C-alpha positions in Angstrom: -102.9 59.0 331.5 -106.2 58.5 334.0 -108.9 59.0 331.9 -112.1 61.1 334.0 -116.0 60.4 332.9 -118.7 63.2 334.1 -121.2 62.2 335.8 -125.7 62.0 334.2 -126.1 63.9 336.9 -124.0 66.4 336.4 -125.2 70.4 335.8 -124.3 72.7 333.8 -123.1 72.6 330.5 -120.2 74.7 330.8 -119.2 71.5 332.8 -117.9 73.7 335.3 -120.4 71.7 337.9 -119.5 67.9 337.3 -118.0 65.8 339.8 -115.9 63.1 337.4 -115.1 59.4 338.5 -111.5 57.8 336.8 -110.5 54.1 337.6 -107.0 53.6 338.5 -105.2 50.1 339.7 -107.9 48.3 342.4 -109.4 51.9 343.4 -111.8 54.8 341.8 -110.6 58.4 341.5 -113.6 61.6 342.3 -113.3 65.1 342.0 -115.2 67.9 341.3 -114.5 70.0 337.9 -114.4 72.9 340.0 -111.4 71.8 341.9 -109.7 68.8 339.8 -106.6 69.2 341.9 -107.9 67.5 345.3 -108.6 64.0 344.2 -110.6 62.0 346.4 -109.1 58.0 346.2 -112.1 55.4 347.0 -112.5 52.0 347.5 -114.5 49.9 344.6 -117.0 48.7 347.6 -117.4 51.4 349.2 -118.2 53.7 346.4 -120.6 51.0 345.6 -122.1 50.9 349.6 -122.3 54.6 349.7 -123.9 54.6 346.2 -126.4 52.5 347.1 -127.5 53.9 350.3 -127.9 57.1 349.0 -130.2 55.3 346.3 -132.2 53.6 349.5 -132.2 56.9 351.2 -134.0 58.6 348.2 -136.8 55.8 348.6 
């Protein structure tokens, strides 16, 4: 069973506007709570690179 975790940056107290993350084997799973059947499988290194880039762009 996949254990989903909501992002701390997700908005809405009702949970209807959340990004969720789960770990599966050697990859990570991402989904949006309002469309939970659409799951994006990403490599851990790829997601880490994306997050670093987004954080650098905010600076």
